[in-house]
N, C-alpha and C positions, 0 to 999 in steps of 0.2 A: 583291780582288773585282772582277769584270768589270762594265762599265757596263750598266745595265738597258736593255732595248729597249722597255719599256712607256712609254706616255704618262702623265705624272703631273700632278696639280694643283700650282700654285705654293705652296700652303700645306699644312701637315700635318693629319692627322686630329685631333690634339689641339686645334689652334687652331679647326678647324671645329666640333667638338663644343662647345667653350667659347663660341663665338659664338652657336650655336643655343641653347645653354642660357641665355645671358644674355637673349636675346629671349624665350624661354619664361618666364624669371623675371619679367620685366616684365608679361607677359600674365597670369601666375598671380596676381601681387600685385593687379593691377587687378580680376580676376575674383573673387578671394577677398574683397576689400574690399566690392565691390558685393553679393556673395552674403551676406556676414555682416550688412551693413546691412539687406538685404531680410528676412532671417530673424530679426533681433533681436527684433522685436515678438512673433513666435510663441514664441521662446525665453523671453521674459519671462513670457508667460502660463503656459507649461509649468512654469517654475521656481517661479512663485508658487503654482501648484496643488500641485506636489510638496512645496514647503515647508510649505504648509498641511496636507497629508496627513501629512507627517512629524511636524509639531508636534502634530497631533491624536492620533496614536498615542502620543506621549509623555504627553500630557494624559490620554488614556484609561487608561493604566497607573496614573497617579497617582490618578485618580478611583476606579478599582477598588480600589486599596490603601486609599483613604479609607473606602469603604463596607465594606471588609473588617473594620474595627475593631469595629463592633457585633457582627459574627458571632463574632469572636475572644472578645470579652468574654462574650457569651452562652454560647459553648461552654465557657469556663472555669467559669462559674456552673453550667452543666448538669452538668459533671463533678463539681463539688462536691456538688450536690444528689443526683445519682444514686449517689454514694458514701456518702450519709448515710441515716439512717432516714427513713421516710415523714413523720414529724412532727419537723422540725428545730427545735430550741429557738431562740427569738428571739435570745437572747444570743450564739448562734453564727452565725445567718444574717445579722443586720444588719452586724456587722463585715466579713463577706465582701463584702456589697453595697457598703459604704463603700470598702473596699480596691480592688475592681475599678473602681468609678466614678472614684476619684481617679487610679488608674493609667491609665485611659482618657483622662482630662482632660489628663494630662501629654503624651500623644502626639497627641491630637485635641481642640483647644480647643473645637470645635463640639459635642462630646459633651454630651447633655442629661440623660439619665436611664437608670437601670437598675432593673428591678422584677421581683418574683416574686409570682405570683398562684396560689393553690391552689384546688382544687375545693371545699375546705371553707369557702371565703370569706376565708381569711387573705390579706392583701395587704401587701407591704412594697416601698417604692420609695425610692431615693435620687435626688434631683432637684437640678439646678444652678439657682440663682437667676439670672434673666436680667440683673438689675441689679448685684448684688454679686458675681456669679460664684462664690458660696459654695454648697456642697451642703447639703441638709437632708433630713430623714427624713419620709416619709409612711407611715402604716400603719393597718390596721384593728385594733380591739381584739378580743381573743379572745372577750370576753363580748358584744361588739356588732359583729358582722361587717359591718353595713351603715353603720357610722359611721367615715368616713375622717378621720383626724386629721393635720394638717400641723404640723410643729415648726420652730422656728427653727434648730435644730442637727441633729446626726446621732444623737442619743440620745433615748430617750423621756423623759428628765429635762429636756430642753430646753423652752423656753416654747412653748405651743401657740399658733399664730398663725391657724389656720383649721380649721373642722370642717365636713365635709359629712355631714349627717344621713341622706341618702338615697343612699348609695353602695353598689351591689351589684356586686362585681367579677365574679361568675359570670354576670351579666346583661349585661355590657358587650359590644358588638358584636364587638370584637376577640377577646374570650375565647370567645364562642360560635363564632366562625369557626374559631378554633384547635382547639376540641374536635371540630368537625365535619370540618375539612379534614385535621387531623393531619399537616400539613406546614408547614415554615417559610414565612412570607410577610412582606411589607412593607406598611405603611400610613402614612397621614398623619393624625395626631391633634392635637388641641389640648389640651395638658396644662395650661399656665398662661396660656392666651390666645393664644400664638403657635403657628403650625403646627410640628409636630415629625415628622421622618421616623423611623419606628419599625420595628425588625426584631423579629418575634415568633417564638419558638422553643418549640414544644410539648415537654413533658417527660413521659416515660412510666416507669412502674415496671418491675421485672424481669418482671412478668407481662404486660407490654404494655398495661396500663391507663393511661388519661390521668391524669396526676398534677397538672399545672399548666402555667403559661405563663411564660416568661422574655421580657421586653421590654426592648430597649435603643434609645434614641433619639438623634437628632442634629438640631440646630437649623439649618434652611435659612438663616435670617437671619444666623447666624454664619458661614455658609459663604462669604460674599462675599469676605472677606479671604483665605481659603484658595484660592478659585478664582482671585483675582487673582495670588496668589503662584505658582501652577503654570503660568500663561500665559507663553509665551516672550517676550512684549513688551507694552508698555503700550497699543499701538494695537489689540490683539485683544480680543475679548469671548467669553464662554462662558456658555451657558444650559443648564440641566438641566430636562427635562420628564418627567412621569410617563407611564403607559401611555395616558392620555387626552389627551396632548399639552398638558397644563397645565404652565406654567413654575413649578417649585418652588424654584429657586435660580438666581442669576446672579452674574456677577462685576461687574455694573454696565455699562450700555450707554449710548451717547451719546443726546443728545436726538433726533437724527434717527432713530436706530433705535427709540427709545422711541415715537415718533409713528407708526411703521410696523410695529407689532407684528403686524397681520394678515399681512403679508408673511412675517414670521419664522415665524408659526404654520403658514402654508401650506408653507414649506420643511420644517419639522419633520414635517408630515403626509405629504408626498409623496416626500421624498428618501430614498434608500436609503443604508446605510452605505458609506463610502468614495467616494461620489459627491461631486463638487465642483460647486456651483451658484453662478452669478454673478448679481448683481442690482444695480440702480441706485436710489439714494435721493438726491434733491436734487442730481443731477448728479455724485454721487460713486459710484464702483463698489466693490462689495464681493465677496468670495468667502466661501462658507460650505460647511461639510461636517458631516454628521451621523454620529455613531458611537454604538454601544451602550454602555450603562453597566450592568454586571451584577455580581452576586456569584458566588462559586464554586459555590453551590447552584442558580444560575439562577432564584432566587426573585424577584430584582429585575430587572425588564425595562423600564428607563428608557432614555432617549436623551439625548444631549448635542449641542448645536449650537455649533460654533466659527466665529466670524466674524472676518475679517481684511480690511484694505484691499487692493484689487486693485493689482497691480504694486508690491508692497511691496519687491521686490528690484530696483527700477529703478536706484537709485544703484549698487548692486553690479554690475548688468549693464553700466552704462556703463563702469565701471572694468574689468570683465572684457573688454568689447569692445576697449578701448584696449590692454590687456595682450595680448589674443590677436593683434591686428594687429601689435604690435611683436614678439611671439614668432614669428609666421609669417615676418615679414621676416628676423628673425635666423636662424631655422631654414633658410630657403631660401638665405640667404647662406652659412651654414655648409655646407649641402649642396653648393653650387656649389664651394666650396673643396675639400671631400672628393672630389667628382666629378672635379675637375681632377687631383687627386693619383692617383685610381684609374685614370683614362683614360691619364694619362701613364705609369703603371706598366704598364698593359695593352698599350699600343702598343709600348712597349719590349720587353715579354715576347713579343709576337707576332713581332717581328723575330728575337729569339733562338730561338724555336721554329722559325721558318722556316729558319734556318741549320742547325738540328739534325736536321730531318726530310728532308734531301735524299735519303736512300735511297729514299723514295717509298712511297706507299700505294696508288695506282691510276693508270692513265693519266689525265692531266689536260690539258684543253684550254686553251690560252693565251687570256686575255681580251683582245679587241681594243680595248675602251674604256679611257678614262683612269681610273687608280686612285690611291688614296692611296699614298704611298711604302711604308708598312708592309705594307698589303694586297698591293701589287705584289710585294714581296719574298717574302711567304708564298706567293702564287700561283706565282711562279717556282720556289720550292723544291718545291712540290707537283707541279709539272710534271716535275720530275726523277725522281720516283718512278714507275717505269714499269710493271712487270709483276707486282708481288707480291700485290696485293689479291685478284684473282679466286679464287685457291686458298684464301686466308685466309678470304674470305667464305663459300666453300663449306663449309669446316670449321666455321666459326662457325654457319652455318645448320643443319648437322647437330646440333651441340650444343644449339641452341635449339629445334629442331623434331623431334628423334628421341630415343628412349629407348635409351641405350647397352647395356642388359642384354638387351632383347628384340628390338631392331631395329624396334619399332613406332614410330609417330608419337607425340609427346606432344600435349597438348590444343592448344597453340599451332600445332604443325605441322598437326594435323587441320583446324583452322579456316582455315588459309591454303591448304589444298589445294583447287584449283579444282574437281576432279572430285567433291568432296563434295556440291556443289550441282547435279550433273548427273544428273537422272533417278533420284533415290533417295527412297524413302518409308518405309524401315524402319531404326530405330536401336535398338541394344541397349546396356545397361550391365550389366557383370558384376562382382560383388564376390567376392573370394576371402576368406572369413571366417577361415580358419585360417592365413593367412599370418603374422600377427603372432605367433601361438603358435609356429610353426616358427622364426621369427626369434629370439624370446626364449629358446627352449629349445635350439635347435641352432646358433645363431649366424648371422652375416651371410652367410658363404660358402655354407652349405647353403640358406639362404633364397633366395639368388640362383639356385642350381641349381633349387630348387623352383619359382620363378616363371618361369624359362626353360622348364622342362618344361611348365608350364601354357600359356605362350605358344605353344610348339610344338604342343600339343594343339589349341589354337584354330585355328592355321594349317591343320592337317590336316582339320578338319571344315567350315571355312568355304568358301563358293563363291568362284570366281574374281572378282576385282574388288572384294571387300570391303575396306574401309579399317579397320585396327585401330589403336587408340590406347591407350597406357597413361597414364591420367590421374593416378593416384596409385600408390603401391607395390602396393596390393592392389585397384585399381579399373581396369577396362578399358572402353573405348567401342568399339562396332563399328557401322560404317555399311555396310549391305548394298547391293550394286550392283543397279540395276533397281528396278522397282515390283512390289509383291506384294499378293496378296489375303489374306483372313482365313485361308484354309486353309494358305497358305504361311507366314504368321506363326506359326501353331500348330506347323508342322513345325520351323521354325528355333528356336522356343522350346523344343521338346522336345529338339532337337539340342544346344543350349547347356546345358540342364539335365542332359543325360546325362554331361557332364564330371564332375559332382558325384556321380554314382551308380556310376561305375566306377573302379577303380584303374588308374593309368597307369604301365606298366612303364618302367624306365630300361634303358640298355644294360648297366649293371652288374648287373642282375638285381633291383634294388630296385624297389618300386612306390610311387608317390606317390598319396595319397588327398587329393582336394581337397574342401573344403566351401565352400558359398557360395550366392548367389542371383542371379537374373536379372530385370532390368526391361526392358520394351520399349515403344516408342511407334511408331505407324504414322501418319506424316504426311509430306507432301512437304517435303524439306529445301531451304532457301534461306538466303541470307545474312541476310534479314530475320527469319526465324523460328528460326534455329539455336539462339539462346540459350534461347528458349521450349521448343524440343524437348528440349534437354539438361536443362532444369529438369523437364519432364514425365517424362522417362525416369528421372530421379533419384527423383521421387515414386513411380513404379511400383516401383522397386527397394526403396524404404522399405516399401511394402506387402508385397513379397515377403519381406523380412527378418523380418516378423512370423510367418512360417511355418517349416516344417522346411527343412533344407538341400536345395538343388536346386529349390526352388520358383521359379516364374516368373510374373510378372504383366505384363499388357498395360495400358498407361495408358488410363484412361477419364476423362471430364469429371467424373464423380462423385468421383474421387480428388482432383482439384484443389479441388472444392467442399468436400470433407471437410477438406483442409488449410487452406483459407481460413476455414472455420467454426471449426476448431481455433484458428487465430490470433485470430479475433474473440472466441472464447470465452475464450482465455487472457488477452487484453487486458482484456475485461470482468471477468474474475475478479480480475485485479490491481487494477483501478479500484475495484470494489465492496468489496474487502477493506479499502480505505482509507476508503470512504464508508458503511460499515455497510449494505451491500446484502443481507447475510445475516441470518437469524434462526433460532432454535431452537424446535422444537415438542416436545411430550411425548406419548408413547403409553403408557398404563398397562400393567403386567404383573400379571395377576390370578392369585391362588392358588385352585385348585379346592377346597382344604380350607377356606379362610377366606371364600370367597364374594365378596361385593361390597367387602370391606375391602381396599384396595389399599395396598401398602407398597413397591412398586417401579415403575419406569417407565424407558423408553428415550427419550433425547433424540435427535431427528433434525434434520438441518440442512435448511433451505429457502433457496432463492436466488430473489429477485424482482429481476431486473436491469432498470434503467431503459432499457437498450438492447435486450436480448434478451427481456424479459418473464420469465415463470416458466421456470426451467431445472431439470429433474429432477436429483436427485443422481447417477443413473447416467450422466448426460451430462457432468458436470464432475469427479466424484471421480477417475476414472481419469486424466483429463488433468492434474489437480492432482498426482497421484502421479508421472506421467511427467515433468512439468516442474519438480518440486520445490516447487511452490506449496502442496503438502499440509502442509509444515512450518509456515509462518505461519498457514495456514488451521486446522490442527490446534491450534495454540496458542490461536487465537481461540475455537475450539469449547470447549476445556478451560476457558478463562477465563470465557466466557459461561455455560457449563453450571453452574459453581460459583456464579456470581452469581445466576442464575435459581433454582437450588435453594435458596440461602440465603433469597431473597425468598419462595419457595414455602413453606418451613418457617415463616418469620415470619408468613405469612398463614394458618397453621393446619394445614399438612401435618404428618404424623408426624415427630417428631424423628429417628427412625431410618430415614426414607425413603431408599431406595437408588436412585440414578440411574445408569443404564447409559449409558456414553459410548463411541462407536465410535472405535477407534484403529487407524490404518493401520500396516502393517509398516515403512514408511519413517519414520513419526513415532516409532514405538516404539524405533527404533535410534538416534535422535538422542542425543548425549551428555547434553544437559540435559533430557531428557524427564521423568525421575523428579523432578528438582529443581523443574521448572516445575509439574508436577501437584501435588506436595505443598505448594508455596508458594501456589498458587491455593486449595487446600483450607483452608490456614491463614488466608489473607487474608480469606476470607469466613466464618471461624469455623465451619467444618463439621467433622464427624468424618471420619476416613479411611474408616470403614465406610459413609459415605454415598455413596461412589463405587465403581462397578464398571466396569472398562474391558473393552470387548468387542473381541476380536481374531478374525481369521479364520484358517483353517488355512494360509493363504499365508505367514504368518510363519515357518513351518517350512522354507520354501525359502531362508531367509536364514541368518545365523549362529545356528544353533540354540542353541549353548552360551551365547552372550550373551543371547539372548531369554529362556532359562530363568533365567539369573542375574537379569535385570531383573525378571521377573515374581515370582520368589521373594522378592526384596527388597521389592517393593511389598506382597505378601501378608503378609510379616512385620509390616509397618506397619499392616495392617488394610484395605488396598485389595483389593477382590474382583476376580477375573478370570473372564470368561465367554468360551467359544469359540463364536463366531457362525457361522451357516450350516453347521453341522456336517454332514458327509456329502456336501457338494457340491464339495469341493476336494481337497487333498493327502491327507488321511485316512491318515497313517501311524500305525498303532497303536503302533509302537515309540517314535516321538517322543511320541505322546500319553501314553504311560506315564511319560515323564520330564518332561512339561510341567505346571507347577503351575497348577491352575485350580479354580474353585469352582462352575461352572455350565456346562451344555451347552445350546445353542440349536439345535434341529434345523432344517434348511433348509426354507423354506416350500414348496419344490417337492414334498416328500414329504407335507406336511400337507394341501395342497389336494386331493390325490387319495386321502386316507385312507378315504373312504366308498365309493369305487368301484374302487380298485386294490389288489388283494391284495399286490402287490409293495411298494407304498408302505407298506401296513399292516405288512408283515413288516419293512421297514427300520426303521420307527418302533419296533416291538417290540424289535428288536435293539439300537437305540440306547438304549431304556429300560433294557434289561438292562445295557448298558455303563455308563450313568449310575448305576444302582443298585450296580454293582460298584465304581465309584469313589466311591460315597456322595455324589453331588452331584445337585442337582435338574435336571430337564429342562424347558426352556421350549419350547413349540410356537408357532412364529411363523405368522402368516397365518390365524388362526382367524376365519372370516367368518360362520359360521352356528351356530345352537344345536345342530344335529345333529353338526357337527364337534366342538364343545365337549364334548357328551355322550360321543361316541365316544372322544375323547382322555382324558377323565376315567375312562371305563370301562377303558381300557388301562393306567391308572396314571400318566399324565402329571401332573407337579406343578404347573406354571405354564403360563399361556397368554397370548397377545398377538395382537391383531388387530382388524379393523373390527367384529367382533361385539360387542366390549366398548367400544371407543372408537376413533375416528379420531384421528390425531395432531392436537393442538391446542396453541395457545399456553398457556403455564403459567398465565397469569391467567384463562383461560377455565374452569379447574377451580375447584371451590368447596370446598376442605378446611375443616374446622372442628374446633377443639379437638383437634388432633392426629389427626384421622381423615379419610381420603379415601374416599368411597363412589364406586364405579364400577358402574353398572347397565348391562346389555347394551342396546345401542341397537336 
């Protein structure tokens, strides 16, 4: 090897890097140590708060499990009572009370009592003695319902220890409240002198009549030991308060906290769940957090306050600080060793590479300054490669910037072309929609011929100076030379669209037929706005693709606003589906024959967005179907409709009330649609005949055989099928003949003109004849006046729905009674 003519440093690159790295190591260690000490106090505060929140969540779960026990015991007794006759013999009821009470005491030592009170005045209670911890029986005699007798044991043969001559169970405040409220609730009562937390569960017979009240209680005084046991440490305290912020139980608090109860009450009153509050008492800092204590029915709405000393993780933080410092030093030392090995390997490899690349990559200028030996060797080697790179770079540029099949630029090449930004204001995007079909059916070779012919056709019609770009296999971008006015834009729009209206002959005699769409944007092109222009022309193309082949659209600001609104609408739709921003309303369907007696109705979805306000269904249903959100939204509608209908029937609606639920074509074709629908019906104890699914004629545009199979299956199980908006859509009578359905609903567009338009009247008469031929009822939607109702009745229509009878309202705004729902015209 010849001696190098370069000036070199007296030491190698490896030694230089190691020396610099050692200096940096010392600086890093000093900076990290100072920074860690500076931030340690803030870290201690964060750790203490996070530790308190984590512990509070664990305690919250344990408390909710604790208060779940009275609910479980009450529900077990409720199942036993509802499974027995109205008048349960005492010899059967008392052993059940004793068994459940003893079972509850085994798992919950603070459990106090379990009782059953009837509207007849009978009262039985099994109570735990505060002193002996033994259970005993309380009851009223059948002959003397106002005489409460307490026994020493759990049978009526035990010794009578106490008699209350003026006890009237039906007059007790908690009994009166249960009869009126008819919902579970909690209260604090004094059963044997000590406050008792009691869960009250009303019981009803099969006819829905109030039968009696189950009460199960827990002793707050006995909760102290339990609360102490669930705390993560002995230095923490836990207090439970009711809805009025009165402390009902605690784990025991220090004397300092006991003397400052007003501070604690203020924290309970003002703090929100998961907030951490710090306060100081007698020079000592504490942290406190409040969390909700609830049962699964949300009848219990109490709060708990957890208090812990501030900086309880101080010792651990000191140890962590030391460990982190040592770890950092060890890590940096190890990093230095690894870096030395890597650099040593790298510099050696550089020399080897320099020796191997002497054929050269491009003309290289010798560096006059002093270099490291390895870099000097590499530079000298690169200087020997003389003339090979220019041609290679040109070939590489063509591969990177040009499309080999058409000779057009690709997107990268278009953006790098300087003339693109020279006095141009018209950009077009052309999509060949049948390219993929040609490729899939005829193969890649014929597809390449197809697209080359399309590119040739573009070259023939475009003016001189236009830049053509093939962005994707079936997508082209065209930048026209010069500036254009609106009339010019219309001309070139028509010119590009003509490609998709005429067959293009080949030299072989065959003719290609192209289908596709054109989007255009008129805006001065510059390097600053080219990305925006490409996005805008893509939006215009999307609007054109909603139309027939050959359609062309010029971008407008309204298109962008529409896209932005759709994005906002889609985001709000996703958010509100998780936060229950939707609700269902009911619009009755009235029979002309039965008058005001209503046995059917259609449930309609309403959206009240916190961000967008009220959003009409026609604004978001189509978007939901386009984005796929209709699937989770449809499941929510089915689930909510079944739940609302079950509650509606329980409140007095007819048992055979039929609720119409709108189902989209996308939703109907989901594999689990039938399973989910039938499961929801069963879950809310409805009959399959209570549900009628409404579909539009658009389902016929999908897999008709599968649609027919799904509908036939549901009809066999008793679910009804109605065709909604009949006459406004696909309306294929051949498909209609094979489609299983039970009802036709004529489109409101015909109904609204029935009084004035003979054509609308004729259409309705024709649909009536069709419905009669299929032997199914016809529902007229959009009936708004008495005259319209009279006309439709005269024509022979079976059912009607519209504002004349009732506007859509929440289910609970209707007043059914004894299985009858009256709907009078408004």
